[in-house]
N, CA, C and O atoms as a Tripos MOL2 file, in Angstrom:
@<TRIPOS>MOLECULE
protein
  280   279    70     0     0
PROTEIN
NO_CHARGES

@<TRIPOS>ATOM
      1 N          -6.1490   -2.4650   -2.6220 N.3       1 MET1
      2 CA         -7.5900   -2.5820   -2.7740 C.3       1 MET1
      3 C          -8.0640   -2.2750   -4.3820 C.2       1 MET1
      4 O          -8.7430   -3.0790   -5.0210 O.2       1 MET1
      5 N          -7.6980   -1.2700   -4.8020 N.am      2 LEU2
      6 CA         -7.9600   -0.9930   -6.1450 C.3       2 LEU2
      7 C          -7.2280   -1.9740   -7.1520 C.2       2 LEU2
      8 O          -7.8070   -2.5450   -8.0760 O.2       2 LEU2
      9 N          -6.2190   -2.0640   -6.9290 N.am      3 GLY3
     10 CA         -5.4050   -3.0780   -7.6990 C.3       3 GLY3
     11 C          -5.9840   -4.4260   -7.7510 C.2       3 GLY3
     12 O          -5.9380   -5.0120   -8.8330 O.2       3 GLY3
     13 N          -6.4830   -4.9620   -6.8130 N.am      4 ARG4
     14 CA         -7.2340   -6.3990   -6.7410 C.3       4 ARG4
     15 C          -8.5200   -6.2550   -7.5560 C.2       4 ARG4
     16 O          -8.8570   -7.1480   -8.3340 O.2       4 ARG4
     17 N          -9.2650   -5.1100   -7.3830 N.am      5 ARG5
     18 CA        -10.4790   -4.7120   -8.2390 C.3       5 ARG5
     19 C         -10.1330   -4.8450   -9.8740 C.2       5 ARG5
     20 O         -10.6810   -5.5670  -10.7070 O.2       5 ARG5
     21 N          -9.2910   -4.1190  -10.0000 N.am      6 ILE6
     22 CA         -8.8050   -4.0060  -11.3900 C.3       6 ILE6
     23 C          -8.2930   -5.6570  -12.0890 C.2       6 ILE6
     24 O          -8.6840   -6.2280  -13.1070 O.2       6 ILE6
     25 N          -7.4030   -6.0190  -11.1770 N.am      7 ALA7
     26 CA         -6.9520   -7.6110  -11.6010 C.3       7 ALA7
     27 C          -8.0210   -8.3260  -11.9280 C.2       7 ALA7
     28 O          -8.0110   -9.0740  -12.9060 O.2       7 ALA7
     29 N          -9.1840   -8.1590  -11.0520 N.am      8 ALA8
     30 CA        -10.4660   -9.0190  -11.3130 C.3       8 ALA8
     31 C         -11.3010   -8.9350  -12.5220 C.2       8 ALA8
     32 O         -11.9940   -9.7850  -13.0820 O.2       8 ALA8
     33 N         -11.0580   -7.6700  -12.7910 N.am      9 ARG9
     34 CA        -11.7620   -7.3810  -14.1800 C.3       9 ARG9
     35 C         -11.9320   -8.2300  -15.5010 C.2       9 ARG9
     36 O         -10.8220   -8.4490  -15.9870 O.2       9 ARG9
     37 N         -12.8750   -8.7330  -16.1790 N.am     10 GLN10
     38 CA        -12.8070   -9.4660  -17.2340 C.3      10 GLN10
     39 C         -13.7380   -8.8280  -18.1710 C.2      10 GLN10
     40 O         -14.9300   -8.6640  -17.9090 O.2      10 GLN10
     41 N         -13.1590   -8.4590  -19.3010 N.am     11 PRO11
     42 CA        -11.8890   -8.6860  -19.5910 C.3      11 PRO11
     43 C         -11.0370   -7.3270  -18.7840 C.2      11 PRO11
     44 O         -11.6490   -6.2940  -18.5100 O.2      11 PRO11
     45 N          -9.6920   -7.4920  -18.4920 N.am     12 PRO12
     46 CA         -8.7860   -6.4110  -18.1770 C.3      12 PRO12
     47 C          -8.5900   -5.2790  -18.9710 C.2      12 PRO12
     48 O          -8.6810   -5.2680  -20.1980 O.2      12 PRO12
     49 N          -8.3210   -4.3280  -18.2570 N.am     13 PRO13
     50 CA         -8.0250   -3.0580  -19.4080 C.3      13 PRO13
     51 C          -6.8430   -3.3680  -20.2940 C.2      13 PRO13
     52 O          -5.9580   -4.1610  -19.9730 O.2      13 PRO13
     53 N          -6.8790   -2.7300  -21.3700 N.am     14 THR14
     54 CA         -5.9430   -3.0860  -22.2150 C.3      14 THR14
     55 C          -5.0450   -1.8530  -22.7110 C.2      14 THR14
     56 O          -4.0000   -2.0880  -23.3180 O.2      14 THR14
     57 N          -5.4210   -0.6500  -22.4720 N.am     15 CYS15
     58 CA         -4.7760    0.4720  -22.8800 C.3      15 CYS15
     59 C          -5.1010    1.4440  -21.5600 C.2      15 CYS15
     60 O          -5.7650    1.1000  -20.5820 O.2      15 CYS15
     61 N          -4.5190    2.6400  -21.7570 N.am     16 LEU16
     62 CA         -4.5120    3.8230  -20.5580 C.3      16 LEU16
     63 C          -6.1210    4.2400  -20.5150 C.2      16 LEU16
     64 O          -6.7470    4.1970  -19.4560 O.2      16 LEU16
     65 N          -6.6550    4.5990  -21.6210 N.am     17 PRO17
     66 CA         -7.7830    5.1160  -21.2130 C.3      17 PRO17
     67 C          -8.8110    4.2690  -20.4990 C.2      17 PRO17
     68 O          -9.5980    4.7640  -19.6920 O.2      17 PRO17
     69 N          -8.7880    2.7570  -20.8630 N.am     18 GLU18
     70 CA         -9.5090    1.8650  -20.1880 C.3      18 GLU18
     71 C          -8.9320    1.6860  -18.7840 C.2      18 GLU18
     72 O          -9.6530    1.4480  -17.8150 O.2      18 GLU18
     73 N          -7.7010    1.8020  -18.7180 N.am     19 LEU19
     74 CA         -7.3330    1.5800  -17.0820 C.3      19 LEU19
     75 C          -7.8650    2.8830  -16.3200 C.2      19 LEU19
     76 O          -8.3230    2.7560  -15.1840 O.2      19 LEU19
     77 N          -7.8200    3.8180  -16.7830 N.am     20 ARG20
     78 CA         -8.2810    5.1550  -16.1360 C.3      20 ARG20
     79 C          -9.9500    4.8730  -15.9640 C.2      20 ARG20
     80 O         -10.5060    4.8510  -14.8660 O.2      20 ARG20
     81 N         -10.4680    4.7140  -16.9420 N.am     21 ARG21
     82 CA        -12.1060    4.6150  -16.5820 C.3      21 ARG21
     83 C         -12.3130    3.4840  -15.5550 C.2      21 ARG21
     84 O         -13.0320    3.6730  -14.5730 O.2      21 ARG21
     85 N         -11.6020    2.1450  -15.8030 N.am     22 ALA22
     86 CA        -11.6780    1.1160  -14.6680 C.3      22 ALA22
     87 C         -11.3120    1.6170  -13.2530 C.2      22 ALA22
     88 O         -11.9460    1.2690  -12.2560 O.2      22 ALA22
     89 N         -10.3190    2.4030  -13.2240 N.am     23 LEU23
     90 CA         -9.9890    2.9020  -11.9630 C.3      23 LEU23
     91 C         -10.9830    3.7610  -11.4470 C.2      23 LEU23
     92 O         -11.2630    3.6620  -10.2530 O.2      23 LEU23
     93 N         -11.5910    4.6310  -12.1920 N.am     24 LEU24
     94 CA        -12.7770    5.3790  -11.6880 C.3      24 LEU24
     95 C         -13.5520    4.9080  -11.3070 C.2      24 LEU24
     96 O         -13.9910    5.2310  -10.2030 O.2      24 LEU24
     97 N         -14.1180    3.8670  -12.0760 N.am     25 ASP25
     98 CA        -15.2580    3.0520  -11.8460 C.3      25 ASP25
     99 C         -15.1950    2.2800  -10.4560 C.2      25 ASP25
    100 O         -16.1110    2.3220   -9.6340 O.2      25 ASP25
    101 N         -14.1060    1.6290  -10.3000 N.am     26 GLU26
    102 CA        -13.8160    0.8920   -9.1060 C.3      26 GLU26
    103 C         -13.7580    2.0450   -7.8800 C.2      26 GLU26
    104 O         -14.3220    1.8470   -6.8040 O.2      26 GLU26
    105 N         -13.1960    2.9650   -8.1020 N.am     27 TRP27
    106 CA        -12.9310    4.0680   -6.9870 C.3      27 TRP27
    107 C         -14.5200    4.3880   -6.4690 C.2      27 TRP27
    108 O         -14.8090    4.4320   -5.2730 O.2      27 TRP27
    109 N         -15.2980    4.5590   -7.3360 N.am     28 CYS28
    110 CA        -16.7840    5.1150   -7.2610 C.3      28 CYS28
    111 C         -17.4890    3.9740   -6.6190 C.2      28 CYS28
    112 O         -18.4990    4.1960   -5.9510 O.2      28 CYS28
    113 N         -16.9550    2.5800   -6.7980 N.am     29 ASN29
    114 CA        -17.9610    1.4980   -6.1610 C.3      29 ASN29
    115 C         -17.2770    1.0810   -4.8710 C.2      29 ASN29
    116 O         -17.7880    0.0840   -4.3610 O.2      29 ASN29
    117 N         -16.3920    1.5270   -4.3140 N.am     30 ILE30
    118 CA        -15.9110    1.0210   -3.0350 C.3      30 ILE30
    119 C         -17.0690    1.6560   -2.1560 C.2      30 ILE30
    120 O         -17.5210    2.7880   -2.3310 O.2      30 ILE30
    121 N         -17.5010    0.7150   -1.1380 N.am     31 PRO31
    122 CA        -18.6420    0.8200   -0.3240 C.3      31 PRO31
    123 C         -18.2040    1.6810    0.8800 C.2      31 PRO31
    124 O         -17.0850    1.4320    1.3290 O.2      31 PRO31
    125 N         -18.9300    2.6640    1.4690 N.am     32 GLN32
    126 CA        -18.6660    3.7430    2.4670 C.3      32 GLN32
    127 C         -17.9320    3.1620    3.6270 C.2      32 GLN32
    128 O         -16.8420    3.5570    4.0410 O.2      32 GLN32
    129 N         -18.7010    2.1030    4.1470 N.am     33 ASP33
    130 CA        -18.1660    1.2600    5.4270 C.3      33 ASP33
    131 C         -16.6210    0.6640    5.1400 C.2      33 ASP33
    132 O         -15.8130    0.5590    6.0620 O.2      33 ASP33
    133 N         -16.3550    0.3470    3.9780 N.am     34 GLN34
    134 CA        -14.9230   -0.1570    3.5790 C.3      34 GLN34
    135 C         -13.9320    1.1470    3.7630 C.2      34 GLN34
    136 O         -12.7870    1.0440    4.2030 O.2      34 GLN34
    137 N         -14.5060    2.3210    3.3830 N.am     35 ILE35
    138 CA        -13.6060    3.3690    3.3140 C.3      35 ILE35
    139 C         -13.5120    3.8210    4.5030 C.2      35 ILE35
    140 O         -12.4030    4.2290    4.8470 O.2      35 ILE35
    141 N         -14.6860    3.8830    5.5120 N.am     36 ASP36
    142 CA        -14.4050    4.2090    6.7740 C.3      36 ASP36
    143 C         -13.7420    3.1790    7.7440 C.2      36 ASP36
    144 O         -13.4180    3.4680    8.8960 O.2      36 ASP36
    145 N         -13.5850    2.0650    7.2250 N.am     37 ASN37
    146 CA        -12.7350    0.8780    8.0990 C.3      37 ASN37
    147 C         -11.3790    1.4600    7.9830 C.2      37 ASN37
    148 O         -10.6570    1.7250    8.9450 O.2      37 ASN37
    149 N         -11.0170    1.6820    6.4400 N.am     38 LEU38
    150 CA         -9.4240    2.0340    5.9330 C.3      38 LEU38
    151 C          -9.1260    3.3090    6.8970 C.2      38 LEU38
    152 O          -8.1210    3.4490    7.5930 O.2      38 LEU38
    153 N          -9.9820    4.0120    6.8080 N.am     39 ILE39
    154 CA         -9.6230    5.5850    7.5290 C.3      39 ILE39
    155 C          -9.2670    5.1340    9.0310 C.2      39 ILE39
    156 O          -8.2570    5.5340    9.6120 O.2      39 ILE39
    157 N         -10.1040    4.3550    9.5310 N.am     40 LEU40
    158 CA         -9.9030    4.0090   11.2810 C.3      40 LEU40
    159 C          -8.8030    2.9880   11.5340 C.2      40 LEU40
    160 O          -8.2200    2.8990   12.6150 O.2      40 LEU40
    161 N          -8.5210    2.1280   10.3460 N.am     41 SER41
    162 CA         -7.1620    1.5680   10.6770 C.3      41 SER41
    163 C          -5.9580    2.4020   10.4290 C.2      41 SER41
    164 O          -4.8930    2.0390   10.9280 O.2      41 SER41
    165 N          -6.0050    3.2860    9.8400 N.am     42 MET42
    166 CA         -4.6000    4.1880    9.5210 C.3      42 MET42
    167 C          -3.7480    4.3890   10.7900 C.2      42 MET42
    168 O          -2.5250    4.3650   10.6550 O.2      42 MET42
    169 N          -4.1940    4.5520   11.8100 N.am     43 PRO43
    170 CA         -3.2050    4.8890   13.0680 C.3      43 PRO43
    171 C          -2.5370    3.4320   13.2920 C.2      43 PRO43
    172 O          -1.3110    3.3920   13.3910 O.2      43 PRO43
    173 N          -3.1420    2.4590   13.3620 N.am     44 ARG44
    174 CA         -2.5540    0.9000   13.5730 C.3      44 ARG44
    175 C          -1.4810    0.7720   12.4240 C.2      44 ARG44
    176 O          -0.3020    0.4940   12.6450 O.2      44 ARG44
    177 N          -2.0420    1.0160   11.1040 N.am     45 ARG45
    178 CA         -1.2350    0.6930    9.9600 C.3      45 ARG45
    179 C           0.0960    1.7950   10.1800 C.2      45 ARG45
    180 O           1.2360    1.3320   10.2080 O.2      45 ARG45
    181 N          -0.0840    2.9340   10.2970 N.am     46 LEU46
    182 CA          0.9650    3.7260   10.3880 C.3      46 LEU46
    183 C           2.2090    3.2600   11.6680 C.2      46 LEU46
    184 O           3.4340    3.1660   11.6030 O.2      46 LEU46
    185 N           1.4100    3.0800   12.5820 N.am     47 ASN47
    186 CA          2.2270    2.3410   13.7700 C.3      47 ASN47
    187 C           3.1050    1.1740   13.3980 C.2      47 ASN47
    188 O           4.2850    1.0990   13.7410 O.2      47 ASN47
    189 N           2.4790    0.2720   12.6850 N.am     48 ASP48
    190 CA          3.0470   -1.0220   11.9910 C.3      48 ASP48
    191 C           4.2850   -0.6290   11.3190 C.2      48 ASP48
    192 O           5.3840   -1.1190   11.5800 O.2      48 ASP48
    193 N           4.0440    0.3550   10.3630 N.am     49 HIS49
    194 CA          5.2790    0.7140    9.4870 C.3      49 HIS49
    195 C           6.5010    1.3550   10.2640 C.2      49 HIS49
    196 O           7.6940    1.1480   10.0460 O.2      49 HIS49
    197 N           5.9480    2.1600   11.1950 N.am     50 SER50
    198 CA          6.9970    3.0190   12.0480 C.3      50 SER50
    199 C           7.9560    1.6360   12.6230 C.2      50 SER50
    200 O           9.1660    1.6380   12.3960 O.2      50 SER50
    201 N           7.4340    0.7030   13.2280 N.am     51 TYR51
    202 CA          8.1720   -0.3330   13.8380 C.3      51 TYR51
    203 C           9.0730   -0.9610   12.9480 C.2      51 TYR51
    204 O          10.2020   -1.3060   13.2960 O.2      51 TYR51
    205 N           8.4450   -1.1840   11.3860 N.am     52 HIS52
    206 CA          9.5140   -1.9120   10.4160 C.3      52 HIS52
    207 C          10.4150   -0.9890    9.8590 C.2      52 HIS52
    208 O          11.4570   -1.3450    9.3080 O.2      52 HIS52
    209 N           9.9960    0.3990   10.0000 N.am     53 LEU53
    210 CA         11.2260    1.2370    9.4580 C.3      53 LEU53
    211 C          12.1660    1.3940   10.6130 C.2      53 LEU53
    212 O          13.3700    1.4710   10.3690 O.2      53 LEU53
    213 N          11.7290    1.4490   11.8660 N.am     54 ARG54
    214 CA         12.8740    1.6730   13.0940 C.3      54 ARG54
    215 C          13.8830    0.4160   13.1290 C.2      54 ARG54
    216 O          15.0700    0.5300   13.4340 O.2      54 ARG54
    217 N          13.1930   -0.9270   12.7380 N.am     55 ASP55
    218 CA         13.8920   -2.1840   12.8050 C.3      55 ASP55
    219 C          14.7790   -1.9140   11.6240 C.2      55 ASP55
    220 O          15.9520   -2.2470   11.7940 O.2      55 ASP55
    221 N          14.4820   -1.4000   10.5030 N.am     56 ALA56
    222 CA         15.1770   -1.3940    9.2820 C.3      56 ALA56
    223 C          16.4520   -0.4840    9.5600 C.2      56 ALA56
    224 O          17.5780   -0.8960    9.2810 O.2      56 ALA56
    225 N          16.2230    0.8060   10.1370 N.am     57 LEU57
    226 CA         17.3190    1.6840   10.4330 C.3      57 LEU57
    227 C          18.3250    1.3250   11.4380 C.2      57 LEU57
    228 O          19.4710    1.7700   11.5020 O.2      57 LEU57
    229 N          17.6860    0.3390   12.3360 N.am     58 MET58
    230 CA         18.6840   -0.1450   13.2990 C.3      58 MET58
    231 C          19.4270   -1.1680   12.7890 C.2      58 MET58
    232 O          20.4890   -1.4540   13.3410 O.2      58 MET58
    233 N          19.0350   -1.7980   11.7850 N.am     59 SER59
    234 CA         19.9110   -2.9890   11.0610 C.3      59 SER59
    235 C          21.0900   -2.1410   10.3090 C.2      59 SER59
    236 O          22.2920   -2.3490   10.4730 O.2      59 SER59
    237 N          20.5170   -1.1390    9.4460 N.am     60 VAL60
    238 CA         21.6120   -0.3140    8.8950 C.3      60 VAL60
    239 C          22.4730    0.2320    9.7360 C.2      60 VAL60
    240 O          23.6530    0.1960    9.3870 O.2      60 VAL60
    241 N          22.1880    0.7780   10.8490 N.am     61 LYS61
    242 CA         23.1780    1.3030   11.6300 C.3      61 LYS61
    243 C          24.1520    0.3560   12.2570 C.2      61 LYS61
    244 O          25.2890    0.6830   12.5930 O.2      61 LYS61
    245 N          23.5670   -1.0000   12.4110 N.am     62 ALA62
    246 CA         24.2680   -2.0610   13.0450 C.3      62 ALA62
    247 C          25.3350   -2.5110   12.0060 C.2      62 ALA62
    248 O          26.4080   -2.9680   12.4010 O.2      62 ALA62
    249 N          25.0370   -2.3790   10.5990 N.am     63 LEU63
    250 CA         25.8090   -2.7490    9.5410 C.3      63 LEU63
    251 C          27.1590   -1.7890    9.4640 C.2      63 LEU63
    252 O          28.3240   -2.1480    9.2940 O.2      63 LEU63
    253 N          26.6550   -0.5220    9.6350 N.am     64 ILE64
    254 CA         27.6060    0.6810    9.6250 C.3      64 ILE64
    255 C          28.7090    0.5230   10.5880 C.2      64 ILE64
    256 O          29.8810    0.7520   10.2870 O.2      64 ILE64
    257 N          28.2760    0.0860   11.8810 N.am     65 ASN65
    258 CA         28.9620    0.1340   12.9030 C.3      65 ASN65
    259 C          29.9820   -1.2060   12.9680 C.2      65 ASN65
    260 O          30.9960   -1.3400   13.6520 O.2      65 ASN65
    261 N          29.3800   -2.1300   12.0430 N.am     66 LEU66
    262 CA         30.2440   -3.4650   11.9350 C.3      66 LEU66
    263 C          31.5220   -2.9730   11.0660 C.2      66 LEU66
    264 O          32.6940   -3.1660   11.3900 O.2      66 LEU66
    265 N          31.0920   -2.3230    9.9430 N.am     67 LYS67
    266 CA         32.0280   -1.8630    8.8180 C.3      67 LYS67
    267 C          33.0050   -1.2510    9.5050 C.2      67 LYS67
    268 O          34.1700   -1.5230    9.2130 O.2      67 LYS67
    269 N          32.7070   -0.2680   10.5910 N.am     68 LYS68
    270 CA         33.7160    0.6600   10.9580 C.3      68 LYS68
    271 C          34.7540   -0.0780   11.9170 C.2      68 LYS68
    272 O          35.8800    0.3820   12.1050 O.2      68 LYS68
    273 N          34.3270   -1.1890   12.4780 N.am     69 SER69
    274 CA         34.9450   -1.8050   13.5150 C.3      69 SER69
    275 C          36.0000   -2.8110   12.5770 C.2      69 SER69
    276 O          37.0420   -3.2210   13.0880 O.2      69 SER69
    277 N          35.6610   -3.1330   11.2850 N.am     70 VAL70
    278 CA         36.7030   -4.1090   10.9480 C.3      70 VAL70
    279 C          37.7520   -3.4870   10.0710 C.2      70 VAL70
    280 O          38.7110   -4.1560    9.6850 O.2      70 VAL70
@<TRIPOS>BOND
     1     1     2 1
     2     2     3 1
     3     3     4 2
     4     3     5 am
     5     5     6 1
     6     6     7 1
     7     7     8 2
     8     7     9 am
     9     9    10 1
    10    10    11 1
    11    11    12 2
    12    11    13 am
    13    13    14 1
    14    14    15 1
    15    15    16 2
    16    15    17 am
    17    17    18 1
    18    18    19 1
    19    19    20 2
    20    19    21 am
    21    21    22 1
    22    22    23 1
    23    23    24 2
    24    23    25 am
    25    25    26 1
    26    26    27 1
    27    27    28 2
    28    27    29 am
    29    29    30 1
    30    30    31 1
    31    31    32 2
    32    31    33 am
    33    33    34 1
    34    34    35 1
    35    35    36 2
    36    35    37 am
    37    37    38 1
    38    38    39 1
    39    39    40 2
    40    39    41 am
    41    41    42 1
    42    42    43 1
    43    43    44 2
    44    43    45 am
    45    45    46 1
    46    46    47 1
    47    47    48 2
    48    47    49 am
    49    49    50 1
    50    50    51 1
    51    51    52 2
    52    51    53 am
    53    53    54 1
    54    54    55 1
    55    55    56 2
    56    55    57 am
    57    57    58 1
    58    58    59 1
    59    59    60 2
    60    59    61 am
    61    61    62 1
    62    62    63 1
    63    63    64 2
    64    63    65 am
    65    65    66 1
    66    66    67 1
    67    67    68 2
    68    67    69 am
    69    69    70 1
    70    70    71 1
    71    71    72 2
    72    71    73 am
    73    73    74 1
    74    74    75 1
    75    75    76 2
    76    75    77 am
    77    77    78 1
    78    78    79 1
    79    79    80 2
    80    79    81 am
    81    81    82 1
    82    82    83 1
    83    83    84 2
    84    83    85 am
    85    85    86 1
    86    86    87 1
    87    87    88 2
    88    87    89 am
    89    89    90 1
    90    90    91 1
    91    91    92 2
    92    91    93 am
    93    93    94 1
    94    94    95 1
    95    95    96 2
    96    95    97 am
    97    97    98 1
    98    98    99 1
    99    99   100 2
   100    99   101 am
   101   101   102 1
   102   102   103 1
   103   103   104 2
   104   103   105 am
   105   105   106 1
   106   106   107 1
   107   107   108 2
   108   107   109 am
   109   109   110 1
   110   110   111 1
   111   111   112 2
   112   111   113 am
   113   113   114 1
   114   114   115 1
   115   115   116 2
   116   115   117 am
   117   117   118 1
   118   118   119 1
   119   119   120 2
   120   119   121 am
   121   121   122 1
   122   122   123 1
   123   123   124 2
   124   123   125 am
   125   125   126 1
   126   126   127 1
   127   127   128 2
   128   127   129 am
   129   129   130 1
   130   130   131 1
   131   131   132 2
   132   131   133 am
   133   133   134 1
   134   134   135 1
   135   135   136 2
   136   135   137 am
   137   137   138 1
   138   138   139 1
   139   139   140 2
   140   139   141 am
   141   141   142 1
   142   142   143 1
   143   143   144 2
   144   143   145 am
   145   145   146 1
   146   146   147 1
   147   147   148 2
   148   147   149 am
   149   149   150 1
   150   150   151 1
   151   151   152 2
   152   151   153 am
   153   153   154 1
   154   154   155 1
   155   155   156 2
   156   155   157 am
   157   157   158 1
   158   158   159 1
   159   159   160 2
   160   159   161 am
   161   161   162 1
   162   162   163 1
   163   163   164 2
   164   163   165 am
   165   165   166 1
   166   166   167 1
   167   167   168 2
   168   167   169 am
   169   169   170 1
   170   170   171 1
   171   171   172 2
   172   171   173 am
   173   173   174 1
   174   174   175 1
   175   175   176 2
   176   175   177 am
   177   177   178 1
   178   178   179 1
   179   179   180 2
   180   179   181 am
   181   181   182 1
   182   182   183 1
   183   183   184 2
   184   183   185 am
   185   185   186 1
   186   186   187 1
   187   187   188 2
   188   187   189 am
   189   189   190 1
   190   190   191 1
   191   191   192 2
   192   191   193 am
   193   193   194 1
   194   194   195 1
   195   195   196 2
   196   195   197 am
   197   197   198 1
   198   198   199 1
   199   199   200 2
   200   199   201 am
   201   201   202 1
   202   202   203 1
   203   203   204 2
   204   203   205 am
   205   205   206 1
   206   206   207 1
   207   207   208 2
   208   207   209 am
   209   209   210 1
   210   210   211 1
   211   211   212 2
   212   211   213 am
   213   213   214 1
   214   214   215 1
   215   215   216 2
   216   215   217 am
   217   217   218 1
   218   218   219 1
   219   219   220 2
   220   219   221 am
   221   221   222 1
   222   222   223 1
   223   223   224 2
   224   223   225 am
   225   225   226 1
   226   226   227 1
   227   227   228 2
   228   227   229 am
   229   229   230 1
   230   230   231 1
   231   231   232 2
   232   231   233 am
   233   233   234 1
   234   234   235 1
   235   235   236 2
   236   235   237 am
   237   237   238 1
   238   238   239 1
   239   239   240 2
   240   239   241 am
   241   241   242 1
   242   242   243 1
   243   243   244 2
   244   243   245 am
   245   245   246 1
   246   246   247 1
   247   247   248 2
   248   247   249 am
   249   249   250 1
   250   250   251 1
   251   251   252 2
   252   251   253 am
   253   253   254 1
   254   254   255 1
   255   255   256 2
   256   255   257 am
   257   257   258 1
   258   258   259 1
   259   259   260 2
   260   259   261 am
   261   261   262 1
   262   262   263 1
   263   263   264 2
   264   263   265 am
   265   265   266 1
   266   266   267 1
   267   267   268 2
   268   267   269 am
   269   269   270 1
   270   270   271 1
   271   271   272 2
   272   271   273 am
   273   273   274 1
   274   274   275 1
   275   275   276 2
   276   275   277 am
   277   277   278 1
   278   278   279 1
   279   279   280 2
@<TRIPOS>SUBSTRUCTURE
     1 MET1         2 RESIDUE 1 A MET
     2 LEU2         6 RESIDUE 1 A LEU
     3 GLY3        10 RESIDUE 1 A GLY
     4 ARG4        14 RESIDUE 1 A ARG
     5 ARG5        18 RESIDUE 1 A ARG
     6 ILE6        22 RESIDUE 1 A ILE
     7 ALA7        26 RESIDUE 1 A ALA
     8 ALA8        30 RESIDUE 1 A ALA
     9 ARG9        34 RESIDUE 1 A ARG
    10 GLN10       38 RESIDUE 1 A GLN
    11 PRO11       42 RESIDUE 1 A PRO
    12 PRO12       46 RESIDUE 1 A PRO
    13 PRO13       50 RESIDUE 1 A PRO
    14 THR14       54 RESIDUE 1 A THR
    15 CYS15       58 RESIDUE 1 A CYS
    16 LEU16       62 RESIDUE 1 A LEU
    17 PRO17       66 RESIDUE 1 A PRO
    18 GLU18       70 RESIDUE 1 A GLU
    19 LEU19       74 RESIDUE 1 A LEU
    20 ARG20       78 RESIDUE 1 A ARG
    21 ARG21       82 RESIDUE 1 A ARG
    22 ALA22       86 RESIDUE 1 A ALA
    23 LEU23       90 RESIDUE 1 A LEU
    24 LEU24       94 RESIDUE 1 A LEU
    25 ASP25       98 RESIDUE 1 A ASP
    26 GLU26      102 RESIDUE 1 A GLU
    27 TRP27      106 RESIDUE 1 A TRP
    28 CYS28      110 RESIDUE 1 A CYS
    29 ASN29      114 RESIDUE 1 A ASN
    30 ILE30      118 RESIDUE 1 A ILE
    31 PRO31      122 RESIDUE 1 A PRO
    32 GLN32      126 RESIDUE 1 A GLN
    33 ASP33      130 RESIDUE 1 A ASP
    34 GLN34      134 RESIDUE 1 A GLN
    35 ILE35      138 RESIDUE 1 A ILE
    36 ASP36      142 RESIDUE 1 A ASP
    37 ASN37      146 RESIDUE 1 A ASN
    38 LEU38      150 RESIDUE 1 A LEU
    39 ILE39      154 RESIDUE 1 A ILE
    40 LEU40      158 RESIDUE 1 A LEU
    41 SER41      162 RESIDUE 1 A SER
    42 MET42      166 RESIDUE 1 A MET
    43 PRO43      170 RESIDUE 1 A PRO
    44 ARG44      174 RESIDUE 1 A ARG
    45 ARG45      178 RESIDUE 1 A ARG
    46 LEU46      182 RESIDUE 1 A LEU
    47 ASN47      186 RESIDUE 1 A ASN
    48 ASP48      190 RESIDUE 1 A ASP
    49 HIS49      194 RESIDUE 1 A HIS
    50 SER50      198 RESIDUE 1 A SER
    51 TYR51      202 RESIDUE 1 A TYR
    52 HIS52      206 RESIDUE 1 A HIS
    53 LEU53      210 RESIDUE 1 A LEU
    54 ARG54      214 RESIDUE 1 A ARG
    55 ASP55      218 RESIDUE 1 A ASP
    56 ALA56      222 RESIDUE 1 A ALA
    57 LEU57      226 RESIDUE 1 A LEU
    58 MET58      230 RESIDUE 1 A MET
    59 SER59      234 RESIDUE 1 A SER
    60 VAL60      238 RESIDUE 1 A VAL
    61 LYS61      242 RESIDUE 1 A LYS
    62 ALA62      246 RESIDUE 1 A ALA
    63 LEU63      250 RESIDUE 1 A LEU
    64 ILE64      254 RESIDUE 1 A ILE
    65 ASN65      258 RESIDUE 1 A ASN
    66 LEU66      262 RESIDUE 1 A LEU
    67 LYS67      266 RESIDUE 1 A LYS
    68 LYS68      270 RESIDUE 1 A LYS
    69 SER69      274 RESIDUE 1 A SER
    70 VAL70      278 RESIDUE 1 A VAL
């Protein structure tokens, strides 16, 4: 969210102090309803990521088992 907002700035920040100021400005300009929606979506987001992590771990386990059998 913040990355897209910073990338859309014209002109973009060119040094660390400008980037810091831009991040603070954009952080303060996020509408409260957008923050609320992000918070409410966290259980779904965490659940989605847990499925991806489980799939990745199962793939690694399968590769380890395959290597052991060779």
